[in-house]
N, C-alpha and C positions, 0 to 999 in steps of 0.2 A: 506491500500500499503508499502509494505519494501521501504529500499535503493535500493537496488536491483534490483526494480522493480519498478527507479523513473520516470521512459515514461512512463510507463501504468498510466492510468484512474484510480482510488481508490479514498482515503481518504489520507490525503495528513498525512507520518509521516516521524521527523523525528530524526537519532539515532546514533549521530557524533560518537558511542566507534563501531560500528555493521562492521565486515569483509567486506561484502562484498560493505558496505559503501568507504570503502576501498581502494578497489579493482579501483571506477568509480561514483561520487561523484556529479559528472557533471551535469548528464539526472535530478538528483531533486534540485540542482542549481538551472535550470532552471525554476521548473516548478515554488520553490517559488518564485523566483525571477516574477513570473506571476499574479500564483494565488494568492500567501501571502507571500508579503514582509517581511511583520512585522507577524512573528508567532511565533505563541506558543509552542513550544514543552511537555506535562507533564509530558510526565516520570523521565525526569530531570527537569523540570522546567526552560528550559531555552528560552527565548526573540530572535528568531532568524531574522536576518535583511543581509536580502544576494542584496539588487540594489549600485550597482555604487555612486551613491550619496549619497545615507544614509546609508555605512560607510563611507565615507568621511567624513560629517556633526559627527559621531559618533566618528569617531578616531579625529576629536581638537575639539571637547566641551569634555571637562575634568570636569566641573565645573557640568554636567548633565548625565555623564557616566564616570566616576570615575572609576582610577585604584588601586583605595587602595587596597582592596582585592586581587591581582594577576590578571592573564592576562587567569589563568588554568579554563576548566572546570575542574578538576578533585575535589571532593569535598573538599579531603582531603589537597589539598593545596590555599584553597577560605579562608581565613581569613586575616587580620587586618594587622599581623606578614608577612605577603606577604613579604614584602621590602628584608624580613631578608634571603632570596635564590632569589630572584629575581628583585633588587638590585635598581632601582631610574623610571622600569618597572612598579613598585606597587607603587609609588607613584604622587600624584597630585599636582598642583602647585608650591610654597614655595621650600616646600620639596626636588622636582622630580626640582625641577631647580636650586638649592642649588649642590644636589649629582649631576645633570649629568654636572654642569660646570667641580666642583673638576676633576671626570673623566676623564674631556675631557682635563685638562690640562697634561695629563699625553699624556692620550689616543690623539695625537694632528692626525692630516692629516699626517704633515710631518715624525711621525713618523712609520703612516701605509705607507707614499710612500719610504721610507728606506727601509720597510720587498721585495721588488721587487728585486732585488739581492738571495736573503734566496727564495724564491715560486721561481723563474727561476733555481735555481738548485737544488732544494725539487721538483721539477718537473722532471727535466730532471734524477732525479733520481730513483725518481717511475717510469716513462715509462722507464727502458731501462729494472729496472726487472718486468714490467704487461707486457713489448715487449717478456722476455725472455720465465717467463711462458706461451704466447700467442705462440713461438717459439717447447716448451716441450710439448702442451696440446694441441691445435689447438684451445685453446680460451685463456682467462683468465678473472675473472669478475675483469673487474672497478671497484665494490665496494674496494672490500676485496681487489684488488692488487693496487687500487689509492687513488679515490674518500672516502672512508675511512682514509683513513690515512693518505695525503696531511694536510688538513685543520685544523687539532689535529696539529701536526708539528709543521706546520704556527702561529698557537695561542699558543702551548706550550711554542715554540722559546725566541716567541715572551713572554710570560711572566717569563721565567725563568725553567722552569718545564725541568731537565735531557730528555738526550734520554734511559734511562732503565726507567722513570715510564713511556711511554706513550700511550702503551700497554696499563695498567688497568687504567688508565684516561683514553684512551678512551672505555675500557669495562665496567666500572663503566657511562661515559654515556648515555653509549646506553640503559643496565640500566634505567639510570634516565627515561626515553619515552618511550621505551616498550609496550607497552600494550595485553597480557592473550585478546582471547576471551574470553565474555563471562565479561573482571576484570571491573570496572565499575569508579574505581580510579586510586591515585597512590597505586601495589603492594607491599607487602615486599622489598618485593628486590631491587625495586625505592628506595623505602626511604631507605630502609642500603647504598643505590648505593651512596644518596644527602647526610646521614650525612658522610660519609668517603670521599664525594669531600668535604667536607667542612669542615671536619678534616684536610687533605691536604693539601690544601691550605691555611688551618689557621696554620699551619708548615711554610711553603712559608710564609706570610708575618709577625709572628717572626722573622725571621733569616736574612729577609730584612730588621726589623724593628735595629736589634744588631750587623747587617754590619757600616763600616765605610766608605768605596769609595763612588766612584759620583756612581750614578742610572745609570745601562744601561739596565737591564730592564724594562719592564713592571712594576711587584711589583714591583720590587725600588722604582721606578719613580708613585708609586702612594701613598705610605710613606710619600711621600716630598713637595707634589700635593697640596700648599697653597695659597687662593684668600681669599686678604685683613685679615691674623690669623689665616682665616679658614682650617682647616684639617681633614683629609678622619681617619676615624675610623677603626679600625679594621674587625671589620662586617660588613666592610661597603665596606672597600674591597674585604674580602672576599666573601664577598655576588655579588661583580662586576664577579670579573675572574670564582664565578659561573656557573652565566651566565651567561658568554664568552663562556664555554667550555661548554656546554647545547644545549645554543640559537643560537651561531655563526659558532659552527662547525657544527653541525647535521646540521641545515641549509646547509652551503654549498656544505657538501659534497652529500644532498640535487640535491640538482643542480647541481652540475658535472654529478653526475649520466643522470636526470631528460633528462639534456642536451645531451646528448649522447642517450639515451633512441626515444628521439621524432623526432629527425634528420634523425636517420639513417627508422623510418620508414613511411619517402617519401625523396626516391631516389635522384630520380631528386633537390629541395634544397641543400639536401646531397651533389650533381658532384657540388654543386655551390662554396660551402665553402669550400670545399677543392681544388677545383681549382686554388687558389692562394697564391702558399706556399711562393711564397717569400714578399708578402704584407695578410695577410688573415685578418687584425684589422677591415677593412670594413666591410665584414660577422662576425665576430668574433663578436662582440659588439651585431647588433642586435640579434644575434642566444642567447645570453647570454639573451637580453631584450626578446622575443618572450618568453620562454622559463620561467621565472618570472611571465610573465603573465598568458603564456597556461595552466601550473602546478607549481604554486609557491609552495615551498618548505612548508612555515608558512600560513596553511590553515582559521584559526581563531582567531580568542582573544575573551574574555572573557574581560568585563565591568562590573563596581555596577553602579545600576539607581539611584540615589540617589533623583530624585520628581520624581509623574505620569509625563509620559510627553506622547506626541499622538501624534502617523508616521500613513497615511493612511488607517486616522478613527481608532483606531487601540491604547486601553493604556496603556500601560509596566508601573507599579503598583514598588512604591519607589519600593526603597529594590532589585529590584529584577534583577539577573545575566542575560543579554546584551550579546548577541554570535554573533559580526559580523563575516564575510564569507571574508574575502580576495581572493580566490578562486572564490566566486561566483562574486564580483564586479569586476571578471579582467578579468570574462566571461560578460557583463554585451551588452546585443542585442544597448544598448540607447549607449553606448559609444562607443565600437568595432565595425570592419565591417566584416563580419562570425567568430563572438568570439570561435568556433566552431571549424577556420580551425589552423594550423598551419602552422604561414609565416615568416620568414626571411625577407619578404620583405616588412611590416608591417608596413605603412608610422609613422613615427615620431613624427608625435604628438598625436597618440594613445601608441605609447610605454609612454611616457614623461606623462601619466594617470593609467599608474599597480600603486597599491598601495598595493605589493607583501610588502614594509618592511617600511609601514603603514602609517601619515602621521602627519604634524603639530608638538608639540612640544616632542611627542612618536616617530618620524621618526626612522628609527633599526640605531642605531649611530656604529653600523659596515658593513655598507652599500658599503659602497666606500671601507672595506678591502677584503669584501665577491666579490665584483665584481674586481675587482685588481687581487683575488687568480683562479678563472673565464676565467680573461683575457689572465693574462699569461699562466695555465694550456691546454688551448682552443688554440689558435696564436701555443704551440711548437706543441701542437696534430696537426693541419694543416700543419702545417710545414714538419713534418717525418709519418706524414702516406698518404699512397693515396688511403685506400675504410680502413672503421672499418663497422662490419652488430653488434648490437647485439640481440641473439636471446630472440625474446621477447619471447619466451612459457612456456624460462626456467627462468622466471624473479621472480625475489620473491621479493612485498613489505615491507614495515616497517608497521609494527601495528602500530599507534598512534595519538591519535588527533589532536595532533601538532605541525605532522610536518609530510609531504606525497613526500613519494621514495621511495628507491628501496634496502633492503639488501646486497640482489644478483645482479647481472646484466650481465650475463655468457657473452663475445663480445670477436669477430677475432676481427684484426687487417690486411694490406698490408701494410708494410711500405716499402717508397719510395727509390728507387735504389740507390748508390752513394751515 
């Protein structure tokens, strides 16, 4: 059996690089949960964990399931130096705690909250452009015209990246995660793009170190962040900025695309969401959370297995690469009612158990920012739009092992009158 025929009978195989798998991984996830909750994918030597309870346990146990080699499936990114580009995502224990605390001293909840006016301004700006394109051509590309631009602008404004550089930074970030059909590692173009991003952020850090004024942007704040005399090195700051632009930007872009794609496919729910332009929040928030559950941007994370561990009668050997399927955990029938059904009215207690942002010490530091961006964007969309329709037959998926979403999403809009 291949991923393409995930619901069919036959021997299980798991290929996270398969383009057909990217189109719809969920039938295969279901078979894994039922038939082999711990599955050895021999081709890539991955030990795949698919049930919610097991994924939750692995995410919270960095003693047995270490982050020391990073979180990427790609062989060239799987090494003890992964923290140089993945920051604290690729560290455990005290090293992880130290780095996360120092970064958090600059990347504070207050700094995130204070971004809301900027996010609102950018949202209104890009919506005007998107609606103008739709008026001229009959449709707009929700990704190219809006969702691919706003998250990069938000992160770039926070970091202090000049507006003139943002399109190029986005192009490089896209290259880092994209995989051509048949390529099973970071391609040369992705390696080169990563190097260019690291060099660019290195220049930004050097500029902030040399500056004498107050630390107005996040990059500057990171250079002066201090806890008990301990401060971040240049390399640690550069790695965090790289993580933010690749992980934070890409995943939020995919969330905004997935939200429109799935709600458009459910006209009755869409009508309910769009029915309250004066107070969209009560349904916009569950719309975001159900999108995160139903089709999360980050589908899977790798872990290094420190000691032999037995799960469901299967021994995962020390030194192995375990793969936790966040996308599968969020569709587990043991936790979610009718998990294959997209339902913005899903109970809050179920939505509270999604694992889209991880769990435990490695819970995504950017989760609040992603949710804030989505909330501002979708609230404003509901205020301005009487209806929208995604042309799903012409949507083009991103092909990546790390993020799930769209490269192009042609969408028509009907604006509210008055």
